[in-house]
C-alpha positions in Angstrom: 80.2 125.2 100.3 78.0 122.2 100.6 79.4 120.9 97.4 83.0 121.4 98.6 82.2 119.6 101.8 80.7 116.7 100.0 83.7 116.5 97.8 86.0 116.5 100.8 84.1 113.6 102.4 84.2 111.7 99.2 87.9 112.2 98.6 89.0 111.7 102.2 89.6 107.9 102.0 91.7 108.3 98.8 93.7 111.1 100.4 94.2 109.0 103.5 95.5 106.0 101.6 97.8 108.2 99.6 99.2 109.8 102.8 99.8 106.3 104.3 101.5 105.1 101.1 103.7 108.2 100.9 104.8 108.1 104.6 105.3 104.3 104.4 107.5 104.6 101.3 109.4 107.5 102.9 110.0 105.7 106.2 111.3 102.7 104.3 114.1 104.8 102.8 114.7 107.1 105.8 117.9 106.1 107.7 117.3 108.8 110.3 113.9 107.5 111.5 112.5 111.0 111.6 109.5 110.0 109.4 108.4 107.9 112.3 107.6 111.1 114.2 104.9 112.0 111.7 101.5 110.5 112.4 99.2 109.7 109.6 95.5 110.3 109.7 94.9 107.0 111.5 97.2 108.0 114.3 99.9 105.4 113.6 103.7 106.1 113.4 105.9 104.2 111.0 108.9 102.5 112.7 111.6 100.4 111.3 115.0 99.5 112.8 116.4 98.4 109.4 117.8 100.7 106.7 115.3 99.2 104.2 112.8 96.4 104.1 112.1 94.2 101.1 108.6 93.8 99.9 106.9 90.4 100.0 103.7 89.2 98.3 101.9 86.0 97.2 104.8 85.0 95.0 107.7 85.3 97.5 106.3 85.3 101.0 106.7 82.3 103.3 106.4 81.8 107.1 108.4 79.0 108.8 107.5 77.3 112.0 110.4 75.3 113.4 112.6 74.7 116.5 111.2 72.4 119.2 108.3 71.1 117.2 107.4 67.6 115.9 106.3 68.9 112.5 108.2 71.9 111.1 106.1 73.7 108.5 106.3 76.5 105.9 103.3 78.5 105.0 102.6 80.6 101.9 100.4 83.6 102.1 97.6 81.7 100.4 98.0 78.8 102.9 97.6 81.2 105.8 94.5 82.8 104.2 92.9 79.3 104.0 93.1 78.7 107.7 90.3 79.8 110.1 90.5 83.6 110.7 89.9 85.4 113.9 89.0 89.1 114.2 90.1 91.1 117.3 89.2 94.7 118.0 91.3 96.5 120.6 93.1 99.7 121.2 96.7 99.8 119.9 99.0 101.3 122.6 102.6 102.3 121.8 105.1 102.4 124.6 106.0 105.9 123.4 102.5 107.1 124.4 100.3 107.3 121.3 97.2 105.2 121.1 94.8 104.2 118.3 91.4 103.1 119.7 89.2 100.3 118.4 91.6 98.9 115.8 90.5 95.7 114.0 93.1 93.0 113.4 92.4 89.7 111.7 94.4 86.6 111.1 95.2 83.1 112.3 95.4 82.4 116.0 99.1 81.7 116.8 97.9 78.7 118.9 96.5 77.1 115.7 99.9 77.1 114.1 101.5 75.8 117.3 99.0 72.9 117.5 99.6 72.0 113.9 103.3 71.9 114.5 103.1 69.8 117.6 105.0 71.6 120.3 107.6 69.4 122.1 107.4 69.1 125.9 110.7 71.0 126.4 109.5 74.1 124.6 108.8 77.1 126.9 109.0 80.1 124.6 108.9 81.4 121.0 111.4 83.6 119.1 109.9 85.5 116.2 112.1 86.7 113.3 111.3 89.2 110.5 112.3 89.5 106.9 113.7 93.0 107.5 116.7 91.0 108.6 117.0 92.9 111.9 114.0 92.8 114.2 113.1 89.9 116.5 110.6 89.4 119.3 109.7 86.8 121.9 106.8 85.4 123.9 106.4 82.7 126.5 104.4 79.7 125.3 101.6 80.6 127.7 101.4 84.1 126.3 101.5 82.9 122.7 98.6 80.6 123.3 96.2 83.4 124.2 93.2 83.8 121.9 94.1 87.4 121.2 97.6 86.7 119.8 97.4 86.5 116.0 99.5 85.9 113.0 97.8 88.9 111.3 96.9 89.3 107.6 94.4 92.1 107.9 94.3 95.4 109.8 91.5 98.0 109.8 89.5 95.6 107.6 92.0 95.8 104.8 94.9 93.5 103.7 97.9 94.4 105.8 100.1 96.8 103.8 103.9 96.9 103.7 104.2 100.0 106.0 102.1 98.3 108.7 104.2 95.1 108.5 102.6 93.3 105.7 101.8 91.0 104.3 102.0 89.2 107.7 102.8 90.5 111.1 102.4 89.3 114.7 99.7 90.9 116.8 99.8 90.7 120.6 96.7 92.5 121.7 97.3 93.0 125.4 100.9 94.1 125.1 102.6 97.3 124.0 102.9 97.5 120.2 106.6 96.7 120.0 105.7 93.1 120.8 103.6 92.9 117.6 106.5 92.3 115.2 106.2 93.6 111.7 107.2 91.7 108.5 107.0 88.3 110.3 108.9 85.5 108.6 109.8 82.9 111.4 108.3 81.3 114.4 110.8 79.2 116.3 110.0 77.2 119.5 112.7 77.5 122.1 113.5 76.1 125.6 113.7 79.6 127.1 112.8 83.2 126.3 115.3 84.8 123.9 114.9 88.6 124.4 113.9 90.5 121.2 115.4 93.5 119.6 114.1 96.2 122.0 114.4 93.9 125.0 118.1 93.7 124.3 118.1 97.5 124.5 116.3 97.8 127.9 112.6 97.3 127.1 110.6 94.9 129.3 110.3 91.3 128.0 106.8 91.1 129.4 105.1 94.2 127.9 101.6 94.2 129.3 99.9 97.5 128.7 99.7 99.5 131.9 102.0 97.2 133.8 105.4 97.5 132.2 108.1 100.0 131.1 107.1 102.3 133.9 103.8 103.3 132.2 100.3 103.2 133.6 98.2 103.3 130.4 94.8 101.8 130.6 95.0 98.1 129.7 93.6 97.0 126.3 91.8 94.0 127.9 
């Protein structure tokens, strides 16, 4: 029995990664969205609003920063990795109720990319686009400049995988998880807030945990 227990402990990480890969691949091809109801061992659900999502990697990923900026830019995955990285550990709270405590995210502060681009005085907000071709999100400029808002490359101390929005996603620590757009491909500075995918369908534009969407979850900050 002790041998079996030790074998179970040793194999658990491999089984977990296999389950995540299986559910992620299934959700990517599931038009019903039912696979999103199945939690993996880490407590996350897999959500996508697109019928399928292309994979991106070092060879074909790029992130654009444009709109009301002085210096539009395009970043490759390697270029993002070369910038200063910030690690944030917070609870992840979904507006549907599930929560994953003490989850590490790591990436570039969004404010670093904004400063590099030179935000014009008339800019008030940001619209985020994604390479799934469907999803979008928004933040005000003040929200985007918080130190716990990241262009994220790593999650749970591993490179961000496809099912979790890799290779790059937005991470907005103090807001419900729908604000942390997966498969991030574009950051565009705008003169006003342009509501994102779920906001157009009734969700709150300002999604502070515990203070929006009629929920009273404990804040993550």
